[in-house]
C-alpha positions in Angstrom: 135.4 110.8 102.1 133.9 114.1 100.9 130.6 115.3 101.1 128.6 115.3 97.7 125.0 116.3 96.8 124.4 114.0 94.0 120.8 113.8 92.4 119.1 110.5 92.6 115.9 109.7 90.6 113.5 107.5 91.3 114.7 105.8 94.4 118.6 104.5 93.6 118.2 105.1 90.0 120.3 107.8 87.8 118.8 109.1 84.5 121.0 110.1 81.8 119.9 111.6 78.7 119.8 109.7 75.7 119.7 111.8 72.8 122.0 109.7 70.6 122.4 106.1 70.3 126.0 105.6 72.9 128.9 104.1 71.6 130.3 101.4 74.2 133.0 104.0 75.5 130.4 106.6 76.0 127.9 104.4 77.7 131.1 103.2 80.4 131.7 106.8 81.0 128.3 107.6 81.8 128.0 104.5 83.9 131.4 105.1 85.8 130.4 108.9 86.6 126.7 107.7 88.2 128.4 105.0 90.3 130.9 107.3 91.6 128.4 110.0 92.0 126.1 107.6 94.1 128.2 104.8 95.4 129.4 106.7 98.8 125.5 107.3 99.6 124.2 103.2 98.5 123.6 101.0 102.3 123.1 97.1 102.5 120.8 96.8 104.9 120.4 93.5 107.2 116.8 93.0 109.0 115.8 91.2 111.7 112.1 90.4 111.9 109.7 88.7 113.8 106.9 86.1 113.0 104.7 84.2 115.6 103.9 80.5 115.3 102.2 78.4 117.5 103.0 80.7 120.5 106.7 81.0 119.4 108.4 84.0 118.3 110.5 83.1 115.2 113.0 85.3 114.1 113.9 86.1 110.6 116.7 87.7 108.9 116.9 89.2 105.1 118.7 91.8 103.4 118.2 94.8 101.1 119.5 97.9 100.1 118.8 101.7 100.4 120.4 105.3 99.5 121.1 107.9 102.3 119.5 110.9 101.5 120.3 113.3 104.3 123.8 114.3 106.0 122.1 113.2 109.2 121.3 110.0 107.7 118.2 109.3 106.9 117.8 106.9 104.0 115.4 105.4 101.3 114.3 102.0 101.1 111.4 99.7 100.3 108.8 98.6 102.8 109.3 95.1 101.4 112.6 95.5 103.2 112.2 97.4 106.6 108.6 97.8 107.0 108.4 94.9 110.0 111.9 95.4 111.1 112.6 94.7 114.7 116.1 95.3 114.0 118.2 97.1 111.2 122.1 96.9 110.6 123.5 99.1 107.6 126.7 98.6 105.9 128.2 101.6 104.6 130.1 101.8 101.3 133.2 102.6 103.4 132.7 99.2 105.4 131.3 100.7 108.3 128.2 99.0 110.0 125.7 101.3 111.8 122.2 100.6 113.5 119.1 101.9 112.0 116.1 102.8 113.4 112.7 102.7 111.1 111.3 106.1 110.8 108.0 105.9 108.8 106.7 103.5 106.0 104.0 103.3 103.4 102.7 99.7 102.1 101.0 100.9 99.0 103.9 102.6 97.6 106.5 100.0 99.2 108.6 103.0 100.6 110.1 103.2 103.9 112.3 105.8 105.3 114.9 104.9 108.1 117.5 106.6 110.3 121.1 105.6 110.5 122.5 105.8 114.0 126.3 106.9 113.9 128.2 106.8 117.1 130.7 109.4 115.8 128.1 112.0 114.8 130.1 112.4 111.6 128.1 113.6 108.5 126.7 111.1 105.9 127.6 110.8 102.4 124.4 111.4 100.8 122.4 111.7 97.3 119.0 113.7 96.6 116.1 113.1 94.7 116.3 114.5 90.9 113.2 116.1 89.1 111.4 113.3 87.4 109.6 115.6 85.4 112.5 115.7 83.0 112.5 112.1 82.3 111.8 110.8 78.9 111.0 108.0 77.4 114.1 106.3 76.1 116.1 108.0 78.7 118.9 105.9 80.2 119.0 104.9 83.8 121.4 102.7 86.1 120.0 101.1 89.0 121.9 100.7 92.0 121.8 98.8 95.1 122.5 95.9 97.3 120.2 93.2 96.1 120.0 89.5 98.0 122.6 91.1 100.5 125.5 91.4 97.6 127.6 94.2 97.9 127.2 97.0 95.3 125.8 96.3 92.0 124.8 98.1 88.9 122.1 97.4 86.2 121.4 99.8 83.2 117.7 100.5 81.3 116.0 102.6 79.9 112.6 104.6 80.6 110.0 103.0 78.8 106.8 104.6 80.4 107.2 107.9 82.4 103.6 107.6 83.9 104.8 104.6 86.2 
């Protein structure tokens, strides 16, 4: 797998300018290019957390997704995914499963940073944040991830508000 430095805009989204209304083939080409560029950096995250009720520890398993943002394995996800994790297991695009640890989290902005722990020390494929100041209302975006522990999914939409 080749290392690529791919711009990613606003956690797990890639913006494509929408100067003219696309035909079906153009939209398909744009989506295929976005998926091919970002897919290697997407991760599925299995989270084990703990809750305490009536003096007992209850372990809870949940899932979410994130994107690797550096070759040494830092990844961004949501606080609601990893913020209370006891254990994190990440499935990479190449099907490898690696442990991760929570580095930091901000519940108010619902952002968390995790660090993948690779036994082989190989660099990870990664994406980087783009320049959100270039987004305009009407731009097409593709959101990619692994909702509900599904493998990789893609949805498309348009930017309706650049202030939120």
